[in-house]
N, C-alpha and C positions, 0 to 999 in steps of 0.2 A: 742255488737256482730258485729256490722257493722264495727267498727274501726279495729277489728282484721282481718277481711277479707281483708281490704284495705292493711294492712301491709303485709299480705301473698302474695298478688298480686304484691306488689312492690318488695318484696324479689325475687319472681320468675322471675319478669321482669329483675332485675339486674343480676340474675344468667344466664339467657338466653343471656343477652348482654355480660356477661363475657365470655361465651363459644364462642360466635361469634368472639370476639376479638382475641382469641387464635387459630383460624382455619388457617392452612398452606396449604390448598389444592388449592389455587388460583395460577396464573402465576408468576413466579420468573424470573428476568433478567439474561440471560446467561453470564457467565464469559469468556473473551477471554483467550485462552490457547496457541495458536500458531499464528505466522505470517509466511506465506508461499509465496515465490516468484514463479510465474509461469515461470520457466526458459526456455529461447529459446537457444538451443545449438549454440555455436559459434556466439553469437550476435555481429554483426559488423555494422559499418556505416562510413560515410565519416567524417573525422575530421573537426570540425567547422560547421557541418550541423546537423539539427534535424533529429532524427530517423524517418523513414516513419510511423512507428506504435509504440505506447507506450507499454512498458513492463507493466505487471500487477502483483498484489499480492492479497492474501486473508487473512483475519483475521478469525480464527475459534475457536470454543470452544473445550472442551476436547473430545467431541464425533466426532469432525471433521466437525461440521456444521458451515458454513460461517456466520459471524456476520456483521451486518450493524450498522452504527452509532458509531462505536468505534473510539475514538480520535487517529489519527495517525500523524506522522511527516515524511515527505519525503525530504531528503537533498542530495546535491552533496557532496561526500566525497573524490573523487579522479578524476584526469583528467582535472579539471578546466572547466568543462562544465557548463550548466545552465538549470534550470527547469522553466517551465511556466505552470500555471494552475494545480499545484500539489494539491492533495486532503488533507483535514484536518480531514476527517472521512472516515471510510471504507464503501464500498458499499456491498450490498447483492451479493455475488459471486465475480467475479474478479474485482479488483479496479485498473484502469489505473493510472500510476505515473504522468501523465501530459505530456507535450511536452518536450522531453529531447534533448537538443542540446549538442553534444559531444564537448569536448575541442579541441582547434586548433592544439594541438600537437598530432600526431599519437601515439597510445598506449592505455593502459588500462584506462577505465573510470568506476567510481563506484558511484551508489546512494545507500543510506541506508534508510530503512523503520523502524521506531521506534514506538512501542506501549508500554505505561507505564507498567512496571513490566515484560516485556517479552524480550527475547534476540533479538536484532536488526537483520535484514536480509539485506544482500547486494545483489544488482543486478548489474552485470558487463556487459560491452560492450567494444569492441575494435574499436578504431578509426583508419581508414586507410587513406593514402594519397589520395588527390583528383586529378583532371586532371592536367597535366603539365601547369604551369603558369609562370615559371621563369627558365632561363638558365644562370648560372653565372660561373665565373672563380674562382675555389677554391684555386688553387696554380699554379705557373709557369708563371704568367703574368709579363710583363715588365722585362724579362731577357735580357741579351746581350751576344753576341758571335761574334767571328771573321766572316767576310763575307765568305760565302761558307762553313761554318761549322754548325754542329747541336747544338741545345741548350743543355745545361748540363742536364736539367730536363724537362720531358714532361709536357705539360700543363694538368691540371686536372680540369674538369668542373663538375657542379652539376645540375641535373634536379630536380626541386622542384615544389610543388603545391603553391597555393596562400599564404599559411601560412608557407612555408619553409620546409615542409615535403618532404623527398626524394621520388622521383618517379622512380621506376625501369622499365626496359625493353624499355624505350624510345630510339629511334635511333637518333644519332647525326651525321651529315655529315660535314666533314671538307674540306675546300678549302683555298689555299693561296690567299689572297685578295690584298696584297700589298707587294712590295719588290722583287718579282720575285723568291722567294725561291721554295722549293719542299718538298713533303711529301713522306715518306717511309711506306709501309704497307697499310692496308685497310683504306679508307677514311671514311667509315661508321662504327661507334662504338656504341654498345648497352649499356645503363646504367646498372650498377650492382644493387644489392639489396640496396645499400646505395645511389643510384641515381648518383653514380660517373661515369665519363666517362674520360678515359685517351686518349689524342690526339695522333695521330701517330707521329713518329719521324719527326721533322721539321728542315730542313736545310735552313739557311738563304740565301738570294740572294747575288749577287756579288757586288752590289752597296751599298754605305753607305747612305741609305735612310730608312725611317720608314718601318718596317716590320709588317705585320698583317696576322693573321690566322683567318678565319671566321668559326664559328660553328653554325649550324642551326638544329633545331628540330621542324618540323611543321612550325608554324608561329613565333616561338621563335628563336632569334639569338643573338650572342654575339661575340665580337672580342677579340682575344688574341694578345697582342702587344709585340714587341721585338725591340731591337736596335742593329745595327752593331757596334761592339767594335773597336774603332780606336782613336789614339791620334794625327793623322796627318790631319792638316786642311789647305790646300793650299788656298790662297786668289786669286780668279779669278777676274781680272779687265779689262774691255774693254776700248779701246781708239780709237781715229780716227773717221771715219764715223760711224753713227748708224748701229748697227748690227741687222739683221732681227731676230725676236724672235725664229724662228725655228732653226736658226744657233746657237743662244745663248744656246738653250737647249742641243745641242750636246756638247758644251764646259762644261756645267754643269754636264752632265752625265760622261764626261771623268774625271772630278775632283772627282766625287762620286766613280767611278771605282778605281781611284788612292787611295782614302782613304780606299778602301777595301783591296788593295794589299800592301800598305805601312801603317803600324799600329803604328809606333813609332814616337814621336815628335822629331823635330830637335832642335838643340841648339838655344836659344833666341839670337837675334842679334839686338843691338841698332843702328839705322842709323840716321844721322843728315845731313839734306840738301843734300841728295843723288840725284844727277842730272841724272835721268833716261832718260830724253829727249835728252841730249847731248851725253850720253855714251851708251845708249841702243836703241836709235831711237824711244823712246816712246813719240811721239810728243803730245804736248798739256797737258802734265802731269807735275804739279809743283814738285820741289824737295821733296823727302820723308824725313819726320822726324817722326819716330815711332819705335816701337819694333816689329821686324818680328819674329813670332813664328815658322813658317815653311818655306814656299816659296811664294813669290808674283809672280803670272803669269799674265803678261800683254798680251792681245790678241787683234788683229785687223783683219778685213777682208776688203781689199781694192783692187783696180785695180793695177796690177803689169805689166804683159806682155801678157795678153790674154790667150785663152784656150790652154792647152797642153804643156806649156813650164815650167816656174818656178812655182811650186805649192805654195811655200812659204819658209820661213826660221824660224828656231826655235832653242832654246838653252838657257843655263844659261848665264846671263850677269855679275852678281856679285855672287861670291861664298864665302863660309865660310873659315875662317882661324882658325884652321888647318884642318878641316874635308874635305874641298874641295866640300862640298855639296852646292847646290844653295841657294842663298838668294833672288835673283830677276831673273826671266827668261822672255823671250819674244817669242810670236808666231805670225807670220805674214803670212797671206794667200791671194792668189789671188782670188778675188771674182768671176772671170770668170770661174775658175776651180771648185770653191765651188758649184756653182749652179748645175753643172752636178752631183756632189756627193750627193747633196740634192735630186735630181730627182731620182737617181738610188739606194738610200739607203745605200751608203757607207760612209756617212759623219761621223758618230760616230766613226768608226774605224780609219779613217784618222786623226781626231782630237786627239784621244787617242794615235796614233802613234807619232804625233808631240810632244805631252805632255811628252812622255818618253824621248825625246831629251832634253827638259827643265830640267828634273830630272837628266840628265847626261848620259843617254843611248847613247853610241857612241860619245858623245861630250866631256865627261870627262874621258874616259877610259885611255887615255895616262897618265893622272895625277895619276892614281892608278896602272899603270904598268900592265894593263890587256890585252895588245895587243902584239903579236909577228909578225914579218915579215910584218909590215905595209907597204902599197904601193907596195906590191909584189903579185904575184899570190897565194902565200902561207899565206897571211894574216889570222890571227886566234885569237880567244879569249881564255884566259887562266884562267878566274875566276872560282873557285871551285864550288860555288853555282850555277852558270850558267851551268857548266858541269854536275852537279848532276841533274839539271832540264832537261837537254838534255837526260841524261840516263833514267830518269823517263818517258820520252816521247818515249822511245823505241830505242834510238840511242846507238850504241856500238862503238867499236874501229874503228877508221877511220872516224867516224862522230862526236862523242863527245870527244873522246880521241885520242891523248893527249891534243888537243885543239879543239874548235868549229870553223869551217871554217867561215870566214867573207866574205862579198861581195867583189869580186875583179874586178867587171865590173861597168860600169856606171860612172857618174860624181863624182866630189870631194865630193859632199854631200851624195853620196850613198856608195862609196867604204870605207872600213875600219870601217864604223859606223853602219852596219846592218848585220844580218845573211845572209848567202849565199842562194839566191833564188833557185839555181840549186839543193840544198839539202833540204832546208826547205820550199819550195813551197810558200804557201800563209800565212805563219805565220805572225803575226802582224808586227814584226820588221824586215822583209826583206825590201829591198830598193825599192819595187815596189808595186803599187796599184793592188790588186787582181781584177780579172774580175768581172763584174756584176753578182750577183747571187751566188758567192762563198764567204764563210765566211773567215775573216782574224783572226784566233784564237790567243788569248793571251796565250802563253805557260808558263809552269813552268820554262823553260829555260830563258825567258825574265825577269820574276819576280826574279829569282835567280841572274841575272846579276845586278839588283838593290841592292840586298843583298850584292853582292861583293863590292859595293861602300860604304857600311856602313849603308844603310837603314835597319830598322827592317821590314821584309816583311812577308806576309802571302801567301803561295803558294796554299792555298785551293781555291783561286778564279781563278785559271787558267782554260782556256777553254780546251775542249777535243782536243788533238792534238797528232798525231803520227809522229815521225821522220822517214823519209826514208822508208815508207811503200811501198810495191809494188803497192798498189792502188793509193797512192799519185803520184808516179812516172808515172804511166800509165795515170792518169788524166792530168798530166802536159804535157806529150807527145801528148795527144789528143787535148788539148787546143792549143798547138803550131801548130799542123797540121791544125787546124781550124782557125788559125790566132787570137786566143784569149789570146795570151800572155799578162800578166799584163804590164802596162806601168810604167816607172821609177817614183818614188816619186818626184824626182827633188826638194828635200828639202835642202836648203842651210844651213849648220850648222852655228850657232852663237857661236864663241869661247868666253869664259869669258874675261872681260876686267880688272877685279880687284878682289882682295880678301878683305873681311871685317872681322875683329876680333870681338869678342863678345862685346867689348867696343865701336865698331864703327870705329876703325882705318882702313883706306883704303890703300891698297898697289897695285899699278898698276902691271899688268902681262905683262912681256916683250914678244913681239911677236917673234915667232921662225921662 
């Protein structure tokens, strides 16, 4: 009987145990059903910089309850940014994505939150440009144009942040920083949505020297460079006593101005043992053996006859055959007169005046048949380009047509080789030095006269000049009444001594 009872108890115990094993009323782990990003509308940040606060997401069950401890993966999927400290499991409530540094390129950035078995969720942010950090030239740099003309294309600049993203609305201020050119229109330009800034129209200066346009935006700056187009390269060479650097600078500027107004190269000439000392008075210089591309200008400043008499002499010594354009020219000045010109600021204009005679202005006209009635009161110039330049300066019939009146007063170095001062006042190529304080403008008429001899010229470098205006005549009468008439240049012309063919054959010119 006892054994039966034990068996019953055992059976009951097993039955109770079996019932306990099948009981489902205890806690069951919730299953994730959704991943939700807590979206911030128009989330933006600076490109290449971490967002100030991290976006968040939740993992929830079917009833919408947030779940913690769920395995998650958070990765950058667009924009090229980076994540630091991103979670591997969800938190109870909002889960931060970690430190999100946006990509360096402005635009859309995306991170993706993934939970196994669920549709991934994207979180997006827009990277915007940072503070201006660079000002660069996008296009229009290193152009060339003739002196006194505008560049074909405007310079275009870009304002960008440290990563090269365009920065809009930045103001850029333009100034001409080298070359003496000018700008048309507003000097201050605001960058557009692409960070682009178009410079105002830039007209180059009159000298064939490096040209530069400076652009500045805050502490940022950049230079746009340009060059004066020319194929004319005179060779300036000093001889005789050492020349003061301040005087040398005036000769150099005259050459640079000449390169602006004469743009075409002259025929190459081969010279062999050309004795410039004996035939041109260029003392101390050995005979030349070289190929002359344009013209060699020898210059010296030395004592001649004291103040106020002979200023100097200038002209071509050797000229080309058959073009009659110079190969070698000489300029000699009296140092006593030059010091006064240095002191009163007229030296540049006087040197440029004399250099025109080296190029043939007044000294070679007879070889081109450009003078009528020479050595008479009716002496006049007949070259058509000079006449057109005279008309462009406001002169009409009786002044520019049928011929331009030449100087009929003064010494042999003044008459027939200059414009008539009574009509053209202080124009650079009249035969008289203008009074202190009055400009001696280089007119289109003078540049045109070089064109009449066969030079390729650029009249865009002419100075402002009006022929025969009432104001000019009134000023001339006033200066005369005050004893301020200009003094005669007293520049003795140097006639050419010989022609040289391209191969170097020298033919002496018979004196007339």
